[in-house]
N, C-alpha and C positions, 0 to 999 in steps of 0.2 A: 815674470807676469804674464810670462807665457802661457807656462801649465796654469795660472786664475782663467786666462782666456778659454783654455779649451772649455772650460767650466759648461761656455754658452751653445758650444758645438750639440751638445745632444739636442737641446733648444731646437737647432735650426733642424736637424733629424726629423725629431716629434714633427713639426712643422712641413717637412717633407711628406710626410708619414701620413698625416691628415690626421694628427695630434697622437700621443704617445696612451688616450684616454680613446674607449670607444665612444661613440656623441648618437644619444637618439635621435629618432627624423622627428624635424620641428613638423608642428601645426600649421597648416596654410594662414597667412597675416597680411590682411590685403592695403595695410602701409608699409609693408617691404615690394619685395621684387620673389620671380621663382625663376628658377633655371633649368632645362629639361634639356636633355640629347641624346642623341648614342658614339660609342666608342664601338671603332675597329680594329680588327687587325690589318696593319698593312700587307704581312707576309703572306695571309691566306684570303681574305677579302672579306673574314667572317667577323659574327659579333662576338666583341671581346665580355664572354659571361662570367661574372662574377669577378670584376675588374673593381678597384678602389680609384672612386674621381673625387677631385680636391680642390677646391677652389683655396687660391692663398692670396686674400690682400694684397694690391698694387701697392708699393712705397709711394706714399705721397711726397708729393716735392714740398722742400723745406720743413720734412719731418723730423723729428726729435730722434738725433743724429748720438748723445753721451751713453757712457755703457749703463745706466740702469733705465734707456727705452724701453718700452716693450717692445715684443714681435706681433706681427701682424697677427688676425685673428686667419682659420680655418673656416672651410665647411667641407667636408667628404659628406661621402653614399657610395655603394655597392651597386653598379647594374646587373639588370636580371637575366635569365635567358635569352630575351633578343637583342641586350647590349646596350639597354635603354636608361636612363637614371632620370631624378628628381630631387633638386633639391628644394624646402618649402622654406620663407621666412627670410632670405636673403639678405642684408644689409646692400643698399642703395652705395655704388661705387665700384670701381674698378677694379678686377681679379687678375689674377692666372691659374687654368686650369690645367693639369696636368692626371695622367694615368697611371698608375700598376699593375700590375700581374706580373704572375709569377713566368720569369721565361723572358719577357722582356726589356728592354731599356730601364734601369733600376736606378734612381738618383742616390742614391745610400752608395753605389758600387761605383757611380760616375763621377762624383763628384772630387775634386781636390781639397781633402779636411785640411792637409798639412797647411796648404797655402788660408785655407778659410779661418783655421785656427789663430792664424798673424795676425787678422784684422785684429780691432779692438772695443769692438761692441758687437753686441748680437745682431742690431740694427744694419751694421756694414757687412757681416757674416751674410744675415738675409740676404742684402744686394749681391753678393757675388755667388752667390748660388744660384740665383734667379740668372747671371751675368754667364755661369759655367753652364747654366742645363735650358738656354733660351731656346733650343731648337726644339725642345720638346714641351714650348708650354703654349700655351694657346690664350692671348686676350678677350676678356669678357667683361662687356657694361652692363651692368643689374640695375636698372630703374624700379622704383616703386610702381605700385600700380599693374606690375609690368612682366609678361614672361617672356627668356630670353630662351631661344635655340642654338644650340652651341653644337657641333660634331668634329670628335674628339679620333686621333688614331693612338696608336700602340704597336711600336717597330720591336722587332724581334731584336732581343738584347745576343752578345758575343756572346759564346761557352767553347770553356776549358774543361777538358776529361780526361781519365786515366784512372790509374790504378798505384794504390802504395802497399809496398810487400816489407817484410824483413829478408833478408839475405840468408833466409833458410827455407825460403818459400811462404811461408804462410803470410794469411794476409794482415794489415794493420789495417784496425777495426775500431772507428770511433775516432780519427784522427781529424782536428778541426785542420784552416789553412789559411795561410798569409801571403795576399798578392801584394805585389807593388807595380804601379803603372808609371811607364815615362814619359815625363812631363813633357810642354810643350819647350822646356829649359833645357830640356835632357838630363833632371834630377828624376830620382824616385821616390814617387809616394804611395802610400799603403792606401792601399782599398777598402773603404766602409770605416765605419767607427763604433769603436766597443760601447753598447750600451747596457742594460741588464745586466747582459749573460757572462761579459766581459771578454768577447772576443769578436774583431772586425765581421769576422763572416761566421754565420751561424752554420752555414755549409758544414759535412761530418762525412769520412769516408764510410760506407754500408758495410756489412758483411762478410762481403767480398774482399776486401779494400779499395771497392770502385770507386770515385769521386766526378762530380761535374758542377762546375762553374758559371751559374749559368747570372745574366743579365745583366753583362760586363759593356762599356764602352768598346770602342774600337780603339787597337793601340797596341805596345808590347808588354808583356807583362813577363817577370819571376813570378814563379808557385815555388811556395814553402809548405813543407807540411809541420804539422805543429801535435807534438804529444798530447793528449789530454790531461795534462797534470798541469798544477799550477795555473796561472793564468796568461793572457795572448802573450807578454813581456818576459816571463819567466821560463814559460814552456819549450824544452829540449825540439831543435827544429830540424829539418833538413831540406834542401832545395832542389826544383830539378838538377838534376846533371851527377845527381848524388853526390852532391858536397853541402859542406857545413856555412860556407860563406853564400855569401850574397849575392858575393861581387861574381866570380867564379860560376854562378849559376847560369843554365843553358834559360836561353830567349826564348818568349813564345809570343808570337804576331798575327793576332788576328783581326779580320773587317765587319764592320756592322754585320750581325746578322750570321756568322760564320762560326762553325762548330769545329774546334780543335782537337783530337781525342790525340791518346799517344804519350799524352803527359803523365809518363811513368817513374815513379819514384820508390827507391829501395835505400832501408833502413839497415844498418850495419849493426850486427850484435855485438860485437866486441869493438874494444878501445875505447869506451865511452867510463868516466870516470865522473867522482862526484870533488866536489870541492866547497869546503865549507872553512867554518871559524869564527871568532865572536869581533867586536867591536867594542873597545873600553875608553876610556879618559885615561890620559897622560898620567894627568895631576893623582889620584888616589886608585885608579883603577877601576870605577865601579862601571856598568855595563851601561852604555848607550843605546837605549832601544828605540829609538824612532827615526828614521832614516833609508835611505836608498843606496843599495850594493848594486855595481853596475859590474859586469864581467865583460872589459874590451881584449878584441886582439892586440895581441903588443903592436904590430907591425904598420898599421895604419890608423889607431885605434877606436874603430868600428865596432859598435856594440853588439856583442854576442846574446848575453841575458839580462834582466834585470830582476831584484826582489827586493822585499822590502824585509829590513831590520825584524825579528822578534823581541819580544820585553827584556827576555836576560839578555840583548846583545847578540844574539846568536842569525846567524844566516847559513844558507846552505843551496848548492846549485848539482842539479843529478844528470847525468850520462853527459859530460862533457868531454866533445874529442880532445885529443892529445894535441899538447902545443903550447906556443909561449903567451900569455894574459896579463893584464892588468887587472887587479882589482881597485876598485873606485867606491868610496864612500862618499856622498853627500848629503845636505839638507839632514843631519843627524843633529836632533834636539839633544842637549842635555839636561831630561826629563827630572830626574832625580835631583839633582842641584837647584831646577827650576821651583820644584814642591817642596823644597825644602827654607828655599829664599823669598816665598811668596809671603809670609807673613812678617816679614821684614822691609818689604816693600822695596826690595832693589828686581830690578828690570829682567829678561826673560835673558838667559844665561846661555849659550849654544856651543857647541863643539866642534871639529872641522874648520876648514879652507877653503879656497876657495878651488874650482875646478883646477886638474893641474898639479895639485900644491902635493910638494910629498908627503907633508905629514896624513894625506888622506889617499894615497894608491899605494896600493905594493905589487909589484912584480911577482910574477907566479909561472912555471915552468910546469904543464901539467902533464908526465911521463906515468902517473897509477893516482888512488885516491889520496888526494890531501885535506882532512878533514880537521887541522888544527893551527889554523892560520888565524895569526892575533895581529889586529891593526890597534892600537891605540893612537886618541887622537885627544890633541892641546886642547886646553882650553879658551874661548876666544875671549873678548874680553866684553862686558855687559852692555858697553853701548857700541859695540863694532861685531854685529850678531853675523855668526856664518855667512856666506853666501854661496848661494843655489848653486 
């Protein structure tokens, strides 16, 4: 169920970013309200030019709280050279106003999306995002036939910068980054959320291997560099402190508006290997072409990497450091059998077992390339599909 709820999170992000589609300015409407104002940068006292201003409708008391309830409407515009903005034809009601500008506090990099994703509906996720970002929100009441003036501020976000190089001294160009921030409860939560580009953070290292991660909330961070291959989950990574393990990474602490430099990461060119294999059914040996394969560290089962099975049942992890691992297969659908039984009216059949089952896990010691792993899964009964 948690995996399904993640589908709501991009909607919350769109809400915070004034929608995922550009919106044309509205024409004046005397039956509705107008909102005007100015945005000031707190660190310079100067106008915030070309900043995005968003009005997000405040939740109404007694509003629908079920999973199918619609998310609130938003209105957005961009400030001019004087930092001023104007929104026409705004529906009367209560709103939260906030501003986004590169280098300043960014809600997408300041919210705990793992916490949001655990909530059962988009409406509740929206409420939690408001609670988390309340210090950066300004309440605005819009009335029909009236113009409401509001003054907004943007606060400079924290920054973490450094370089990524290979151990032969050459720059690592075009690498993505993963940030984890320590929560109030002492856990580590990923910063950002993947949208269309598949990466939580869009920033990459430049032609000299330099990077600068901006718009961050104050806190403690783990910084990891991701190779620009695969996806957020499957990409090879190395963290600050030149370690492949996030638990061994050097922690960076930044305050609001502070810039922390010197977060330098060096990537080894040796001692990295491939881990590959195929997944098939134990009954007749045909390929299982749908599912997830995770590479876990053997000592504490921390997830190192994750990838998706190809149609022929194969999988592959590149640039894996030496060590002991567990290869785990989950949510594997027996597509071939399902297709052959569709005409007979049988229910969907799945392969695999629950998490931690000996049938869907294989211990692996990586000291060189491991390219011939064979994982066979038993067929689950039709009325008892595999547990994710």
